[in-house]
C-alpha positions as CSV (number, residue, x, y, z in Angstrom):
1,M,14.2,33.1,32.5
2,D,12.5,35.9,32.0
3,R,13.0,36.4,28.3
4,L,14.2,34.0,25.6
5,N,17.9,35.0,24.5
6,Y,17.2,34.3,20.2
7,Q,20.8,34.6,19.6
8,H,21.8,31.6,21.8
9,L,18.4,29.8,20.4
10,F,20.2,30.5,16.7
11,Y,23.5,28.9,18.6
12,F,22.0,25.8,19.7
13,W,19.6,25.2,16.5
14,N,22.8,25.2,14.1
15,V,24.3,23.0,16.5
16,A,21.5,20.1,17.0
17,R,21.5,20.5,13.2
18,E,25.1,19.9,12.4
19,G,25.6,17.6,15.2
20,S,28.1,19.2,16.6
21,V,29.7,22.5,17.7
22,T,32.9,22.0,15.2
23,R,30.6,22.2,12.5
24,A,28.2,24.6,13.3
25,S,31.0,27.2,14.6
26,E,32.5,26.5,10.8
27,K,29.1,27.3,9.5
28,L,28.7,29.9,11.5
29,R,32.2,31.2,11.4
30,L,32.8,31.8,14.7
31,A,35.3,30.2,17.5
32,Q,34.2,26.8,18.8
33,P,34.8,28.0,22.7
34,T,32.0,31.1,21.6
35,I,30.0,28.6,20.7
36,S,30.0,25.9,23.5
37,G,30.0,29.2,26.1
38,Q,26.7,30.3,24.6
39,L,25.2,26.8,24.8
40,A,26.5,26.4,28.2
41,V,24.8,30.2,29.4
42,F,21.7,28.8,27.2
43,E,21.4,25.1,29.3
44,D,21.5,27.3,32.4
45,A,19.0,29.8,31.8
46,I,16.5,27.0,30.8
47,G,17.4,24.9,33.6
48,A,18.2,21.7,31.6
49,Q,20.7,19.6,29.5
50,L,19.9,20.6,25.6
51,L,22.3,18.0,24.0
52,R,24.2,14.8,25.0
53,K,27.1,13.4,23.7
54,E,26.5,10.2,21.6
55,G,30.0,8.9,20.8
56,R,31.4,11.8,18.2
57,K,27.9,13.4,18.0
58,L,25.8,15.7,19.8
59,A,22.2,14.3,20.5
60,L,18.9,15.7,21.7
61,T,17.9,15.0,25.1
62,E,14.4,14.9,25.5
63,K,14.2,18.7,25.9
64,G,16.5,19.3,23.7
65,R,13.8,17.7,21.3
66,T,11.3,20.0,22.7
67,V,13.3,23.2,22.4
68,Y,14.3,22.5,18.8
69,N,11.4,22.1,17.6
70,Y,10.0,25.1,18.1
71,A,13.3,26.5,17.7
72,D,12.9,25.1,13.8
73,E,9.1,26.6,13.4
74,I,10.6,30.2,15.0
75,F,13.4,29.9,11.9
76,A,10.8,28.8,9.7
77,L,8.6,32.0,10.3
78,G,12.1,34.1,10.0
79,R,12.6,32.9,6.4
80,E,9.0,33.5,5.4
81,L,9.1,37.3,7.2
82,T,12.1,37.8,5.1
83,N,10.5,36.7,1.6
84,T,7.6,38.7,2.5
85,L,9.8,41.8,2.9
86,K,11.6,41.2,-0.9
87,G,7.9,40.8,-2.0
88,Q,8.1,37.2,-2.0
89,A,4.7,36.9,0.0
90,G,3.8,33.0,0.5
91,A,7.1,31.6,-0.9
92,F,7.2,28.9,1.7
93,G,3.8,29.0,3.2
94,A,2.1,27.9,5.9
95,R,4.0,24.7,7.5
96,L,2.6,21.7,8.5
97,S,3.9,18.2,9.7
98,V,2.2,15.6,8.9
99,G,3.3,12.1,11.1
100,I,2.0,8.8,9.0
101,A,1.8,5.7,10.6
102,D,4.2,3.3,8.4
103,A,1.1,0.7,7.6
104,L,-0.9,3.3,6.3
105,P,-1.6,2.7,2.2
106,K,0.7,5.2,0.7
107,L,-1.9,6.2,-1.7
108,L,-5.1,7.2,0.5
109,V,-2.2,9.4,2.5
110,Y,-1.2,11.0,-0.5
111,R,-5.7,11.5,-1.7
112,L,-6.1,12.7,2.4
113,I,-3.1,15.0,2.1
114,E,-3.5,16.4,-1.7
115,P,-5.6,19.6,-0.5
116,A,-3.3,20.8,1.5
117,L,-1.1,21.5,-1.5
118,Q,-3.8,22.8,-3.4
119,C,-5.7,25.0,-1.0
120,Q,-5.5,28.8,-1.3
121,E,-3.0,29.4,0.9
122,Q,-0.5,26.9,0.2
123,A,1.2,25.0,2.4
124,Q,4.4,23.6,2.9
125,V,4.0,20.4,4.0
126,I,6.7,18.1,6.0
127,C,5.7,14.1,6.3
128,H,7.3,11.9,8.8
129,E,6.5,8.0,8.4
130,D,7.3,5.5,11.9
131,K,6.1,3.9,14.4
132,V,2.7,5.4,15.8
133,E,3.7,5.4,19.2
134,R,6.5,7.2,18.3
135,L,4.9,10.0,16.2
136,L,2.6,10.5,19.5
137,A,5.9,11.2,21.2
138,E,7.0,13.5,18.2
139,L,3.4,15.1,19.1
140,S,3.8,15.6,22.0
141,L,7.0,17.2,21.7
142,H,5.6,19.4,18.7
143,G,7.7,17.7,16.4
144,V,4.6,16.8,13.9
145,D,1.2,19.4,13.9
146,L,-0.8,16.1,13.4
147,V,-0.8,12.3,13.2
148,L,-2.7,10.1,10.3
149,A,-3.2,6.5,12.0
150,D,-5.8,4.0,11.2
151,A,-7.1,3.3,14.7
152,P,-7.8,6.1,17.6
153,A,-4.6,7.3,20.3
154,T,-6.0,6.6,23.7
155,T,-3.1,8.2,25.4
156,S,-0.1,10.2,24.7
157,P,3.6,10.4,26.3
158,G,3.1,14.0,26.6
159,G,-0.7,14.2,27.9
160,R,-4.2,14.5,26.6
161,V,-4.9,13.9,23.0
162,Y,-8.1,14.5,20.6
163,N,-8.9,11.7,17.8
164,H,-10.6,13.1,14.8
165,L,-11.9,10.4,13.0
166,L,-11.7,11.3,8.8
167,G,-14.0,8.5,7.8
168,E,-14.0,5.0,6.7
169,C,-14.3,3.1,4.0
170,G,-14.1,-0.7,3.1
171,V,-11.8,-2.7,1.9
172,A,-11.3,-5.2,-1.3
173,V,-9.1,-8.6,-1.9
174,F,-6.4,-7.3,-5.3
175,G,-4.4,-9.4,-7.2
176,A,-2.0,-10.0,-10.4
177,P,-4.5,-10.3,-13.2
178,A,-3.4,-14.5,-13.5
179,L,-4.2,-15.0,-9.4
180,A,-6.9,-12.6,-9.6
181,D,-8.7,-14.5,-12.2
182,L,-7.7,-17.6,-10.6
183,Y,-9.2,-16.7,-7.5
184,S,-12.8,-15.2,-8.3
185,E,-14.9,-17.5,-8.9
186,N,-16.7,-18.1,-5.7
187,F,-15.2,-15.7,-4.1
188,P,-14.5,-15.4,-1.1
189,Q,-14.6,-18.9,0.2
190,S,-12.2,-19.4,-2.7
191,L,-9.5,-17.3,-0.1
192,D,-9.3,-20.7,1.6
193,G,-5.7,-21.8,1.0
194,A,-5.1,-18.9,-1.2
195,P,-1.4,-17.1,-1.2
196,L,-2.6,-14.0,1.0
197,L,0.1,-10.9,1.7
198,F,-0.7,-10.0,5.1
199,P,-0.5,-6.6,7.4
200,T,1.5,-6.7,10.3
201,P,0.1,-7.8,13.4
202,T,0.4,-4.4,15.3
203,T,-2.8,-2.5,12.7
204,A,-6.0,-2.2,12.9
205,L,-6.4,-3.9,9.6
206,R,-5.0,-7.0,10.3
207,R,-7.0,-7.7,13.9
208,S,-10.4,-7.1,11.7
209,L,-9.0,-9.6,9.1
210,D,-7.9,-12.7,11.7
211,L,-11.4,-12.2,13.1
212,W,-13.4,-11.8,9.4
213,F,-11.5,-15.6,8.6
214,E,-12.2,-17.2,11.6
215,A,-15.5,-15.8,11.4
216,R,-16.2,-17.8,8.2
217,R,-13.6,-20.6,8.7
218,I,-11.7,-19.5,6.0
219,C,-8.1,-20.3,5.8
220,P,-6.1,-18.2,3.5
221,A,-2.3,-19.4,3.2
222,L,-0.2,-17.0,5.1
223,R,2.6,-15.9,2.3
224,A,4.2,-13.1,4.3
225,E,3.7,-10.3,6.4
226,I,4.4,-6.8,5.5
227,E,4.0,-3.9,7.6
228,D,4.7,-1.2,4.6
229,S,1.7,-1.0,2.5
230,A,3.6,0.1,-0.7
231,L,5.9,-2.7,-0.5
232,M,3.1,-5.0,-0.2
233,K,1.8,-4.2,-3.3
234,T,5.1,-4.2,-5.2
235,F,5.5,-7.7,-3.8
236,A,1.7,-8.5,-4.9
237,A,2.2,-7.4,-8.1
238,A,5.2,-9.2,-8.8
239,G,2.3,-12.5,-8.2
240,V,3.6,-13.5,-4.8
241,G,0.2,-13.1,-3.5
242,L,-3.2,-11.4,-2.7
243,F,-3.6,-8.6,-0.5
244,V,-6.1,-6.1,1.0
245,A,-6.7,-2.5,0.4
246,P,-9.0,0.2,1.1
247,V,-11.8,0.6,-2.0
248,A,-11.5,4.5,-2.4
249,V,-8.3,4.2,-3.8
250,R,-9.6,0.9,-6.1
251,D,-9.0,3.1,-9.7
252,E,-5.3,4.2,-8.0
253,I,-4.1,0.8,-7.2
254,E,-5.4,-1.0,-9.9
255,K,-3.3,1.0,-12.1
256,R,-0.3,1.9,-10.6
257,Y,0.4,-1.8,-9.9
258,D,-1.1,-3.7,-12.5
259,V,-3.5,-5.9,-10.3
260,K,-7.5,-6.6,-10.5
261,Q,-9.8,-6.3,-7.5
262,I,-11.2,-9.9,-7.1
263,G,-14.2,-9.0,-4.3
264,E,-15.1,-6.9,-1.3
265,L,-14.7,-8.6,2.3
266,Q,-18.5,-7.5,3.4
267,G,-18.3,-6.6,7.1
268,I,-15.2,-5.5,7.2
269,T,-14.1,-1.6,7.0
270,E,-11.1,0.4,7.7
271,R,-11.2,3.6,9.8
272,F,-8.8,6.8,9.6
273,Y,-8.0,9.6,12.4
274,A,-6.2,12.4,12.4
275,I,-4.3,13.1,16.0
276,T,-3.7,16.3,17.7
277,V,-2.7,17.9,20.8
278,R,-5.6,20.8,20.1
279,R,-9.6,20.0,20.4
280,K,-9.9,22.9,17.9
281,L,-7.9,22.7,14.3
282,D,-7.9,26.5,12.4
283,H,-4.4,25.6,10.6
284,P,-6.0,26.0,7.3
285,A,-4.4,22.7,5.5
286,V,-5.6,20.8,8.3
287,T,-8.9,22.3,8.0
288,A,-9.1,21.1,3.8
289,I,-8.0,17.8,4.8
290,L,-10.6,17.1,7.2
291,A,-13.3,18.7,4.4
292,H,-12.3,16.3,1.7
293,A,-11.3,13.2,4.1
294,K,-15.3,13.2,4.4
295,D,-15.8,12.9,0.9
296,L,-13.4,10.6,0.0
297,L,-14.0,8.2,2.5
298,G,-17.8,9.2,3.3
299,A,-19.1,10.6,6.4
300,P,-18.3,8.9,9.8
């Protein structure tokens, strides 16, 4: 195809968003055969199927997901241009789509992203939480601009990726006041037999914890394995068990969940990465995140 037909792209984008030709035609006030015909022409011009039937709905193919993500950016810029021409410049700001590994501490994620919301060129931040593997697939399809994770990516389904180390910080054990008082004496040996809430084995922190406890012959009682860090803190606040979290957000954790720090686990640090498909990061919001991360976590 020599030139992209933006009218066809617009029809495809609406069908993908609505999940069916019927709803898209109602929204656009066009006949269904018109939409279907233009979609067929668009797929023929691209040389690939973009949508497939899944039950009563239309789902995106892999190529369709790539086209949809670009279309989303294109029409977002169109809306921004319209607002600018109406004298509402910067109403939406630059878009920043962030993939967040579901095991990351939510308070720390907010602290990392916060500068993007407060920088001079305010960004419209879109957050997607998922497994790292799926987020990297979205990264390769330009579904997200960067992925925040606790470990570097070695490969991506779409090819080369770049790992930007944001920083690292120590970790500490926290618990509800009654449990914290019970296990604070003779720490960390007091953790032998103590009820502990663990992250799942797929996380970098869990692997570090297993090695740390094994090396010191400390065997805590595993009460639960919880993937979501916010859910883990909710369990801990109810007194179910102790948990481990970054010391960088100690004050926020203690205040929000009414827990107390018992002590730091010397020798364990958590590292945090921004993963992108570009070596050079020139998005103003990303630049703000990287600069702030060094203050929050400490320069690597």
